[in-house]
N, CA, C, O and the ligand as a Tripos MOL2 file, in Angstrom:
@<TRIPOS>MOLECULE
protein
  229   227    58     0     0
PROTEIN
NO_CHARGES

@<TRIPOS>ATOM
      1 N         107.7800   90.3430  105.3200 N.3       1 MET1
      2 CA        107.9580   89.9000  103.9280 C.3       1 MET1
      3 C         107.0500   90.7060  103.0060 C.2       1 MET1
      4 O         106.0970   90.1750  102.4330 O.2       1 MET1
      5 N         107.3510   91.9660  102.8730 N.am      2 GLU2
      6 CA        106.5490   92.7890  101.9650 C.3       2 GLU2
      7 C         107.4080   93.2880  100.8270 C.2       2 GLU2
      8 O         108.5140   93.7930  101.0150 O.2       2 GLU2
      9 N         106.8650   93.1290   99.6620 N.am      3 ARG3
     10 CA        107.6130   93.5940   98.5020 C.3       3 ARG3
     11 C         106.7580   94.5450   97.6940 C.2       3 ARG3
     12 O         105.5350   94.4130   97.6520 O.2       3 ARG3
     13 N         107.3790   95.4650   97.0790 N.am      4 MET4
     14 CA        106.6460   96.4330   96.2860 C.3       4 MET4
     15 C         106.4140   95.8840   94.8840 C.2       4 MET4
     16 O         106.9620   96.3730   93.8960 O.2       4 MET4
     17 N         105.6120   94.8880   94.8390 N.am      5 GLU5
     18 CA        105.2860   94.3120   93.5450 C.3       5 GLU5
     19 C         103.8470   94.6470   93.2050 C.2       5 GLU5
     20 O         102.9430   94.5230   94.0310 O.2       5 GLU5
     21 N         103.6640   95.0620   92.0040 N.am      6 GLU6
     22 CA        102.3140   95.3800   91.5810 C.3       6 GLU6
     23 C         101.8220   94.3260   90.6020 C.2       6 GLU6
     24 O         102.2800   94.2240   89.4640 O.2       6 GLU6
     25 N         100.9050   93.5800   91.0800 N.am      7 LYS7
     26 CA        100.3220   92.5460   90.2340 C.3       7 LYS7
     27 C          98.8210   92.7620   90.1470 C.2       7 LYS7
     28 O          98.1980   93.3460   91.0330 O.2       7 LYS7
     29 N          98.2820   92.2860   89.0850 N.am      8 GLU8
     30 CA         96.8290   92.4110   88.9330 C.3       8 GLU8
     31 C          96.1420   91.2770   89.6620 C.2       8 GLU8
     32 O          95.6800   90.3000   89.0720 O.2       8 GLU8
     33 N          96.0970   91.4460   90.9510 N.am      9 ASP9
     34 CA         95.4970   90.4160   91.7870 C.3       9 ASP9
     35 C          94.4000   91.0690   92.6250 C.2       9 ASP9
     36 O          94.6430   91.5170   93.7450 O.2       9 ASP9
     37 N          93.2270   91.1150   92.0820 N.am     10 PHE10
     38 CA         92.1400   91.8240   92.7360 C.3      10 PHE10
     39 C          91.4990   91.0000   93.8460 C.2      10 PHE10
     40 O          90.7310   91.5290   94.6490 O.2      10 PHE10
     41 N          91.8010   89.7510   93.8910 N.am     11 GLN11
     42 CA         91.1970   88.8920   94.9070 C.3      11 GLN11
     43 C          91.9220   89.0050   96.2390 C.2      11 GLN11
     44 O          91.3950   88.6140   97.2810 O.2      11 GLN11
     45 N          93.1000   89.5270   96.1950 N.am     12 LYS12
     46 CA         93.8900   89.5880   97.4100 C.3      12 LYS12
     47 C          93.4660   90.7750   98.2680 C.2      12 LYS12
     48 O          93.3060   91.8900   97.7720 O.2      12 LYS12
     49 N          93.2910   90.5240   99.5250 N.am     13 ILE13
     50 CA         92.9150   91.5850  100.4570 C.3      13 ILE13
     51 C          94.1950   92.2550  100.9670 C.2      13 ILE13
     52 O          95.1060   91.5860  101.4570 O.2      13 ILE13
     53 N          94.2490   93.5460  100.8500 N.am     14 PRO14
     54 CA         95.4640   94.2490  101.2950 C.3      14 PRO14
     55 C          95.6230   94.2000  102.8040 C.2      14 PRO14
     56 O          94.6480   94.0400  103.5380 O.2      14 PRO14
     57 N          96.8510   94.3380  103.2560 N.am     15 ASN15
     58 CA         97.1070   94.3500  104.6920 C.3      15 ASN15
     59 C          96.6620   95.6610  105.3210 C.2      15 ASN15
     60 O          96.3190   95.7310  106.5010 O.2      15 ASN15
     61 N          96.6810   96.7010  104.4850 N.am     16 ARG16
     62 CA         96.2850   98.0090  104.9950 C.3      16 ARG16
     63 C          95.2730   98.6350  104.0540 C.2      16 ARG16
     64 O          95.1550   98.2560  102.8890 O.2      16 ARG16
     65 N          94.5520   99.5980  104.5900 N.am     17 CYS17
     66 CA         93.5830  100.3270  103.7930 C.3      17 CYS17
     67 C          94.3050  101.0560  102.6680 C.2      17 CYS17
     68 O          95.3100  101.7280  102.8980 O.2      17 CYS17
     69 N          93.7930  100.9220  101.4690 N.am     18 THR18
     70 CA         94.4420  101.5550  100.3360 C.3      18 THR18
     71 C          94.1490  103.0530  100.2810 C.2      18 THR18
     72 O          94.7840  103.7790   99.5170 O.2      18 THR18
     73 N          93.2040  103.5140  101.0730 N.am     19 PHE19
     74 CA         92.8530  104.9320  101.0670 C.3      19 PHE19
     75 C          93.6270  105.7050  102.1340 C.2      19 PHE19
     76 O          94.2500  106.7260  101.8430 O.2      19 PHE19
     77 N          93.5830  105.2130  103.3610 N.am     20 CYS20
     78 CA         94.1930  105.9610  104.4630 C.3      20 CYS20
     79 C          95.3210  105.1740  105.1210 C.2      20 CYS20
     80 O          95.9530  105.6620  106.0580 O.2      20 CYS20
     81 N          95.5720  103.9800  104.6440 N.am     21 ARG21
     82 CA         96.6200  103.1180  105.2130 C.3      21 ARG21
     83 C          96.3400  102.7340  106.6640 C.2      21 ARG21
     84 O          97.2510  102.4480  107.4400 O.2      21 ARG21
     85 N          95.0820  102.7360  106.9950 N.am     22 GLY22
     86 CA         94.7110  102.3080  108.3380 C.3      22 GLY22
     87 C          94.7640  100.7980  108.4570 C.2      22 GLY22
     88 O          94.8980  100.0820  107.4650 O.2      22 GLY22
     89 N          94.6580  100.3390  109.6660 N.am     23 THR23
     90 CA         94.7170   98.9130  109.9220 C.3      23 THR23
     91 C          93.3840   98.2590  109.5930 C.2      23 THR23
     92 O          92.3230   98.7700  109.9530 O.2      23 THR23
     93 N          93.4490   97.1480  108.9210 N.am     24 LEU24
     94 CA         92.2310   96.4040  108.6120 C.3      24 LEU24
     95 C          91.9780   95.3660  109.6930 C.2      24 LEU24
     96 O          92.8870   94.6780  110.1570 O.2      24 LEU24
     97 N          90.7310   95.2810  110.0680 N.am     25 LYS25
     98 CA         90.3540   94.3040  111.0850 C.3      25 LYS25
     99 C          89.2220   93.4490  110.5410 C.2      25 LYS25
    100 O          88.2830   93.9440  109.9190 O.2      25 LYS25
    101 N          89.3350   92.1760  110.7890 N.am     26 GLN26
    102 CA         88.3000   91.2840  110.3020 C.3      26 GLN26
    103 C          87.0600   91.4170  111.1570 C.2      26 GLN26
    104 O          87.1010   91.3160  112.3830 O.2      26 GLN26
    105 N          85.9720   91.6440  110.4770 N.am     27 GLY27
    106 CA         84.7240   91.7990  111.2020 C.3      27 GLY27
    107 C          83.5610   91.4720  110.2980 C.2      27 GLY27
    108 O          83.6890   90.7330  109.3220 O.2      27 GLY27
    109 N          82.4340   92.0320  110.6430 N.am     28 LYS28
    110 CA         81.2570   91.7780  109.8290 C.3      28 LYS28
    111 C          80.6280   93.0990  109.4030 C.2      28 LYS28
    112 O          80.6720   94.1060  110.1100 O.2      28 LYS28
    113 N          80.0540   93.0420  108.2370 N.am     29 SER29
    114 CA         79.4810   94.2610  107.7030 C.3      29 SER29
    115 C          78.1820   93.9470  106.9940 C.2      29 SER29
    116 O          77.9270   92.8110  106.5940 O.2      29 SER29
    117 N          77.3690   94.9730  106.8470 N.am     30 ASP30
    118 CA         76.1460   94.7960  106.0620 C.3      30 ASP30
    119 C          76.4370   95.1480  104.6130 C.2      30 ASP30
    120 O          76.9630   96.2170  104.3050 O.2      30 ASP30
    121 N          76.0900   94.2460  103.7550 N.am     31 PHE31
    122 CA         76.2820   94.4800  102.3380 C.3      31 PHE31
    123 C          74.9580   94.8740  101.7210 C.2      31 PHE31
    124 O          73.9880   94.1180  101.7550 O.2      31 PHE31
    125 N          74.9340   96.0580  101.1630 N.am     32 ILE32
    126 CA         73.6960   96.5540  100.5740 C.3      32 ILE32
    127 C          73.8610   96.6720   99.0630 C.2      32 ILE32
    128 O          74.7400   97.3720   98.5600 O.2      32 ILE32
    129 N          72.9990   95.9760   98.3740 N.am     33 ALA33
    130 CA         73.0370   96.0200   96.9160 C.3      33 ALA33
    131 C          71.7070   96.5550   96.3970 C.2      33 ALA33
    132 O          70.6320   96.2010   96.8820 O.2      33 ALA33
    133 N          71.8190   97.3930   95.4230 N.am     34 ARG34
    134 CA         70.5950   97.9710   94.8820 C.3      34 ARG34
    135 C          70.4210   97.5110   93.4460 C.2      34 ARG34
    136 O          71.2650   97.7690   92.5880 O.2      34 ARG34
    137 N          69.3190   96.8290   93.1980 N.am     35 VAL35
    138 CA         69.0380   96.3510   91.8600 C.3      35 VAL35
    139 C          67.7190   96.9580   91.4080 C.2      35 VAL35
    140 O          66.6390   96.4710   91.7430 O.2      35 VAL35
    141 N          67.8320   98.0180   90.6510 N.am     36 GLU36
    142 CA         66.6630   98.7600   90.1650 C.3      36 GLU36
    143 C          65.7430   99.1430   91.3230 C.2      36 GLU36
    144 O          66.1100  100.0050   92.1220 O.2      36 GLU36
    145 N          64.5880   98.5470   91.4410 N.am     37 ASP37
    146 CA         63.6450   98.9510   92.4890 C.3      37 ASP37
    147 C          63.8640   98.2100   93.7940 C.2      37 ASP37
    148 O          63.2860   98.5570   94.8240 O.2      37 ASP37
    149 N          64.7030   97.1860   93.7420 N.am     38 GLU38
    150 CA         64.8820   96.3780   94.9410 C.3      38 GLU38
    151 C          66.1750   96.7130   95.6540 C.2      38 GLU38
    152 O          67.2120   96.9510   95.0360 O.2      38 GLU38
    153 N          66.0830   96.7250   96.9600 N.am     39 VAL39
    154 CA         67.2750   96.9040   97.7770 C.3      39 VAL39
    155 C          67.5150   95.6210   98.5530 C.2      39 VAL39
    156 O          66.6850   95.1970   99.3570 O.2      39 VAL39
    157 N          68.6420   95.0240   98.3010 N.am     40 ILE40
    158 CA         68.9570   93.7610   98.9480 C.3      40 ILE40
    159 C          69.9810   94.0140  100.0470 C.2      40 ILE40
    160 O          71.0400   94.5940   99.8070 O.2      40 ILE40
    161 N          69.6530   93.5770  101.2360 N.am     41 VAL41
    162 CA         70.5690   93.7560  102.3600 C.3      41 VAL41
    163 C          71.0180   92.3920  102.8480 C.2      41 VAL41
    164 O          70.2070   91.5580  103.2520 O.2      41 VAL41
    165 N          72.3000   92.1860  102.8040 N.am     42 ILE42
    166 CA         72.8610   90.9470  103.3280 C.3      42 ILE42
    167 C          73.6240   91.3160  104.5910 C.2      42 ILE42
    168 O          74.5910   92.0770  104.5510 O.2      42 ILE42
    169 N          73.1840   90.7780  105.6860 N.am     43 ARG43
    170 CA         73.7810   91.1730  106.9580 C.3      43 ARG43
    171 C          74.8400   90.1930  107.4310 C.2      43 ARG43
    172 O          74.8550   89.0180  107.0650 O.2      43 ARG43
    173 N          75.7090   90.7210  108.2490 N.am     44 ASP44
    174 CA         76.7780   89.9270  108.8510 C.3      44 ASP44
    175 C          77.6420   89.2360  107.8060 C.2      44 ASP44
    176 O          77.9530   88.0500  107.9100 O.2      44 ASP44
    177 N          78.0130   90.0010  106.8090 N.am     45 VAL45
    178 CA         78.9240   89.4580  105.8100 C.3      45 VAL45
    179 C          80.3510   89.5920  106.3340 C.2      45 VAL45
    180 O          80.7750   90.6800  106.7230 O.2      45 VAL45
    181 N          81.0870   88.4840  106.3430 N.am     46 PRO46
    182 CA         82.4810   88.5660  106.7960 C.3      46 PRO46
    183 C          83.2740   89.5210  105.9080 C.2      46 PRO46
    184 O          83.2690   89.3930  104.6830 O.2      46 PRO46
    185 N          83.9360   90.4500  106.5190 N.am     47 ALA47
    186 CA         84.6730   91.4330  105.7370 C.3      47 ALA47
    187 C          85.8030   92.0220  106.5700 C.2      47 ALA47
    188 O          85.8410   91.9010  107.7950 O.2      47 ALA47
    189 N          86.7200   92.6620  105.8560 N.am     48 PHE48
    190 CA         87.7700   93.3990  106.5430 C.3      48 PHE48
    191 C          87.3950   94.8720  106.5450 C.2      48 PHE48
    192 O          87.1160   95.4550  105.4980 O.2      48 PHE48
    193 N          87.3910   95.4580  107.7130 N.am     49 VAL49
    194 CA         86.9620   96.8400  107.8530 C.3      49 VAL49
    195 C          88.1330   97.6920  108.3300 C.2      49 VAL49
    196 O          88.8340   97.3430  109.2800 O.2      49 VAL49
    197 N          88.3250   98.8020  107.6540 N.am     50 CYS50
    198 CA         89.3800   99.7360  108.0640 C.3      50 CYS50
    199 C          89.0090  100.3740  109.3880 C.2      50 CYS50
    200 O          87.8790  100.8200  109.5850 O.2      50 CYS50
    201 N          89.9760  100.4100  110.2920 N.am     51 GLN51
    202 CA         89.7080  100.9710  111.6160 C.3      51 GLN51
    203 C          89.6840  102.4930  111.5920 C.2      51 GLN51
    204 O          89.2160  103.1230  112.5400 O.2      51 GLN51
    205 N          90.1710  103.0650  110.5480 N.am     52 GLN52
    206 CA         90.2300  104.5210  110.5040 C.3      52 GLN52
    207 C          89.0890  105.1470  109.7210 C.2      52 GLN52
    208 O          88.3980  106.0350  110.2200 O.2      52 GLN52
    209 N          88.8920  104.6820  108.4920 N.am     53 CYS53
    210 CA         87.8770  105.3270  107.6670 C.3      53 CYS53
    211 C          86.6480  104.4540  107.4560 C.2      53 CYS53
    212 O          85.6480  104.9160  106.9060 O.2      53 CYS53
    213 N          86.7130  103.2010  107.8860 N.am     54 GLY54
    214 CA         85.5380  102.3490  107.8000 C.3      54 GLY54
    215 C          85.3250  101.7160  106.4460 C.2      54 GLY54
    216 O          84.2730  101.1300  106.1910 O.2      54 GLY54
    217 N          86.3100  101.8270  105.5750 N.am     55 GLU55
    218 CA         86.1980  101.2000  104.2670 C.3      55 GLU55
    219 C          86.1530   99.6850  104.4250 C.2      55 GLU55
    220 O          86.9000   99.1000  105.2090 O.2      55 GLU55
    221 N          85.2680   99.0730  103.6670 N.am     56 VAL56
    222 CA         85.0840   97.6310  103.7790 C.3      56 VAL56
    223 C          85.7420   96.9350  102.6020 C.2      56 VAL56
    224 O          85.6030   97.3640  101.4570 O.2      56 VAL56
    225 N          86.4600   95.8590  102.8910 N.am     57 TYR57
    226 CA         87.1160   95.0880  101.8460 C.3      57 TYR57
    227 C          86.5590   93.6700  101.7540 C.2      57 TYR57
    228 O          87.0060   92.8840  100.9180 O.2      57 TYR57
    229 ZN         90.9390  103.5140  105.6310 Zn       58 ZN58
@<TRIPOS>BOND
     1     1     2 1
     2     2     3 1
     3     3     4 2
     4     3     5 am
     5     5     6 1
     6     6     7 1
     7     7     8 2
     8     7     9 am
     9     9    10 1
    10    10    11 1
    11    11    12 2
    12    11    13 am
    13    13    14 1
    14    14    15 1
    15    15    16 2
    16    15    17 am
    17    17    18 1
    18    18    19 1
    19    19    20 2
    20    19    21 am
    21    21    22 1
    22    22    23 1
    23    23    24 2
    24    23    25 am
    25    25    26 1
    26    26    27 1
    27    27    28 2
    28    27    29 am
    29    29    30 1
    30    30    31 1
    31    31    32 2
    32    31    33 am
    33    33    34 1
    34    34    35 1
    35    35    36 2
    36    35    37 am
    37    37    38 1
    38    38    39 1
    39    39    40 2
    40    39    41 am
    41    41    42 1
    42    42    43 1
    43    43    44 2
    44    43    45 am
    45    45    46 1
    46    46    47 1
    47    47    48 2
    48    47    49 am
    49    49    50 1
    50    50    51 1
    51    51    52 2
    52    51    53 am
    53    53    54 1
    54    54    55 1
    55    55    56 2
    56    55    57 am
    57    57    58 1
    58    58    59 1
    59    59    60 2
    60    59    61 am
    61    61    62 1
    62    62    63 1
    63    63    64 2
    64    63    65 am
    65    65    66 1
    66    66    67 1
    67    67    68 2
    68    67    69 am
    69    69    70 1
    70    70    71 1
    71    71    72 2
    72    71    73 am
    73    73    74 1
    74    74    75 1
    75    75    76 2
    76    75    77 am
    77    77    78 1
    78    78    79 1
    79    79    80 2
    80    79    81 am
    81    81    82 1
    82    82    83 1
    83    83    84 2
    84    83    85 am
    85    85    86 1
    86    86    87 1
    87    87    88 2
    88    87    89 am
    89    89    90 1
    90    90    91 1
    91    91    92 2
    92    91    93 am
    93    93    94 1
    94    94    95 1
    95    95    96 2
    96    95    97 am
    97    97    98 1
    98    98    99 1
    99    99   100 2
   100    99   101 am
   101   101   102 1
   102   102   103 1
   103   103   104 2
   104   103   105 am
   105   105   106 1
   106   106   107 1
   107   107   108 2
   108   107   109 am
   109   109   110 1
   110   110   111 1
   111   111   112 2
   112   111   113 am
   113   113   114 1
   114   114   115 1
   115   115   116 2
   116   115   117 am
   117   117   118 1
   118   118   119 1
   119   119   120 2
   120   119   121 am
   121   121   122 1
   122   122   123 1
   123   123   124 2
   124   123   125 am
   125   125   126 1
   126   126   127 1
   127   127   128 2
   128   127   129 am
   129   129   130 1
   130   130   131 1
   131   131   132 2
   132   131   133 am
   133   133   134 1
   134   134   135 1
   135   135   136 2
   136   135   137 am
   137   137   138 1
   138   138   139 1
   139   139   140 2
   140   139   141 am
   141   141   142 1
   142   142   143 1
   143   143   144 2
   144   143   145 am
   145   145   146 1
   146   146   147 1
   147   147   148 2
   148   147   149 am
   149   149   150 1
   150   150   151 1
   151   151   152 2
   152   151   153 am
   153   153   154 1
   154   154   155 1
   155   155   156 2
   156   155   157 am
   157   157   158 1
   158   158   159 1
   159   159   160 2
   160   159   161 am
   161   161   162 1
   162   162   163 1
   163   163   164 2
   164   163   165 am
   165   165   166 1
   166   166   167 1
   167   167   168 2
   168   167   169 am
   169   169   170 1
   170   170   171 1
   171   171   172 2
   172   171   173 am
   173   173   174 1
   174   174   175 1
   175   175   176 2
   176   175   177 am
   177   177   178 1
   178   178   179 1
   179   179   180 2
   180   179   181 am
   181   181   182 1
   182   182   183 1
   183   183   184 2
   184   183   185 am
   185   185   186 1
   186   186   187 1
   187   187   188 2
   188   187   189 am
   189   189   190 1
   190   190   191 1
   191   191   192 2
   192   191   193 am
   193   193   194 1
   194   194   195 1
   195   195   196 2
   196   195   197 am
   197   197   198 1
   198   198   199 1
   199   199   200 2
   200   199   201 am
   201   201   202 1
   202   202   203 1
   203   203   204 2
   204   203   205 am
   205   205   206 1
   206   206   207 1
   207   207   208 2
   208   207   209 am
   209   209   210 1
   210   210   211 1
   211   211   212 2
   212   211   213 am
   213   213   214 1
   214   214   215 1
   215   215   216 2
   216   215   217 am
   217   217   218 1
   218   218   219 1
   219   219   220 2
   220   219   221 am
   221   221   222 1
   222   222   223 1
   223   223   224 2
   224   223   225 am
   225   225   226 1
   226   226   227 1
   227   227   228 2
@<TRIPOS>SUBSTRUCTURE
     1 MET1         2 RESIDUE 1 A MET
     2 GLU2         6 RESIDUE 1 A GLU
     3 ARG3        10 RESIDUE 1 A ARG
     4 MET4        14 RESIDUE 1 A MET
     5 GLU5        18 RESIDUE 1 A GLU
     6 GLU6        22 RESIDUE 1 A GLU
     7 LYS7        26 RESIDUE 1 A LYS
     8 GLU8        30 RESIDUE 1 A GLU
     9 ASP9        34 RESIDUE 1 A ASP
    10 PHE10       38 RESIDUE 1 A PHE
    11 GLN11       42 RESIDUE 1 A GLN
    12 LYS12       46 RESIDUE 1 A LYS
    13 ILE13       50 RESIDUE 1 A ILE
    14 PRO14       54 RESIDUE 1 A PRO
    15 ASN15       58 RESIDUE 1 A ASN
    16 ARG16       62 RESIDUE 1 A ARG
    17 CYS17       66 RESIDUE 1 A CYS
    18 THR18       70 RESIDUE 1 A THR
    19 PHE19       74 RESIDUE 1 A PHE
    20 CYS20       78 RESIDUE 1 A CYS
    21 ARG21       82 RESIDUE 1 A ARG
    22 GLY22       86 RESIDUE 1 A GLY
    23 THR23       90 RESIDUE 1 A THR
    24 LEU24       94 RESIDUE 1 A LEU
    25 LYS25       98 RESIDUE 1 A LYS
    26 GLN26      102 RESIDUE 1 A GLN
    27 GLY27      106 RESIDUE 1 A GLY
    28 LYS28      110 RESIDUE 1 A LYS
    29 SER29      114 RESIDUE 1 A SER
    30 ASP30      118 RESIDUE 1 A ASP
    31 PHE31      122 RESIDUE 1 A PHE
    32 ILE32      126 RESIDUE 1 A ILE
    33 ALA33      130 RESIDUE 1 A ALA
    34 ARG34      134 RESIDUE 1 A ARG
    35 VAL35      138 RESIDUE 1 A VAL
    36 GLU36      142 RESIDUE 1 A GLU
    37 ASP37      146 RESIDUE 1 A ASP
    38 GLU38      150 RESIDUE 1 A GLU
    39 VAL39      154 RESIDUE 1 A VAL
    40 ILE40      158 RESIDUE 1 A ILE
    41 VAL41      162 RESIDUE 1 A VAL
    42 ILE42      166 RESIDUE 1 A ILE
    43 ARG43      170 RESIDUE 1 A ARG
    44 ASP44      174 RESIDUE 1 A ASP
    45 VAL45      178 RESIDUE 1 A VAL
    46 PRO46      182 RESIDUE 1 A PRO
    47 ALA47      186 RESIDUE 1 A ALA
    48 PHE48      190 RESIDUE 1 A PHE
    49 VAL49      194 RESIDUE 1 A VAL
    50 CYS50      198 RESIDUE 1 A CYS
    51 GLN51      202 RESIDUE 1 A GLN
    52 GLN52      206 RESIDUE 1 A GLN
    53 CYS53      210 RESIDUE 1 A CYS
    54 GLY54      214 RESIDUE 1 A GLY
    55 GLU55      218 RESIDUE 1 A GLU
    56 VAL56      222 RESIDUE 1 A VAL
    57 TYR57      226 RESIDUE 1 A TYR
    58 ZN58       229 GROUP 0 **** ****
């Protein structure tokens, strides 16, 4: 059930990587945020990771 509809829905996680069209797999990733002098690392954040290029969603 896939349709080529383009909607402004940024909250939706794509079924495939938008860069390389690789398969996304649910896993965990480290989220690193940099706020001026501070580096905040949040570990084991649930995320979808591309199996091909490693892009995190
Ligand atoms: Zn990818």
